[in-house]
C-alpha positions, 0 to 999 in steps of 0.5 A: 746485626742491626739489619737482622734485628730490624728484619726480625722486628718487621716480621713480628710487627706483621705477625702481631697486626694479623693476630690483632685485625686478621681480617685482611689475611682472612680475605686474602686466604679466602681468595686463594683457598675458594673450597676452605670456608673462612667466612661466608660474606654473602650470608647476611646477619649470620655468625657460625660458632665452632669449638675445637677438641670436643667432647668433654664430661664437664666443659661441653655440658656447660657450654650447651647450657650457655648456647641454650640459654641465648638460643644459639647454635654451633658446630662442635669439631670431635676429637675421636679419642674423646668420643669414647665414654662421653657418648651421651654428651654427643647425643645431647648436643645433636638433639639440641640441634648443634653440628658435629664436625671431624678434628681427627683422632688426636690433638695433633698437628695434621699437616705432619701425617702421611698421606695414609695415616691421615686418611686412616684417622679421618675415616676412623673418626668419621666412623665414631661420629657417623653413629650420632648424626651427619659429619661434613665438616673438617677442621685440621689439628693444630689449625693448618692444612695443605692441598693434599689434605683438601684433595683427600677431604673432598674424595670422602665428602667433606669440606675444610672450615677454619675461622675469621674470628678467634679468642687469642687462646694461644695468649695469656689474655683475659676473657673480657679482652678475648671477647672484645677481640672477637666482637671487633673482628667478627662480621656478617657471615663470620665464623668464630672458633673457641676451644672445648676442654677442661683447661679452658672451660672457664675462659670459654664460658666467660667469652660466650657469656659476653659475645652471645648477648652482644651479637643478638644485640647487633642483630646476628643469629648464631648458627652451624657452619651448615646453616651458614654455607646454606645462607650464601 
């Protein structure tokens, strides 16, 4: 019994360390999956900013206002079900220099989808987005992938993008703490992930208003994933 508890506590401590300081895990994953973009260490003083679960009628325009105020660009990963009715929001973000990404049709774990259903949703979301601009980046629902998914993505001209810094949105932490966590973990060529939805909008905006001026003060330029990848 004691050995089992000790083993569980050991696992929890490893997980906690990975959450609080993800750098070593990110570097290990980057070596194991070189075709997936976690970070771009040779990109110089650039940081890519990404949002999941876009677009939304209220939260996306607020995010765009903050980005415009700080001369920052980002990649928005779109859920197909959210696009209908929010076409003007999508047009606005493209017109303001931001980038579109494919986040499947619904907010569900992509790894649980059979190959045929994964392909169907990938292409259906692509068709919805391609009317607004080029789409070359994919991020899986619920933030994980497998090799079969990657092979399917490559065959369709996509590349998978993950992240190296995040706002601990799965934990009940405040916006100042979340912003500090990002700033402690992001470095040159890093990829930041935030969420764009009605539930998280106040927190997301508050995090942005803290990290964007801090990144500029450090000499970073906040760019899209494609800009970051080209800078290697």
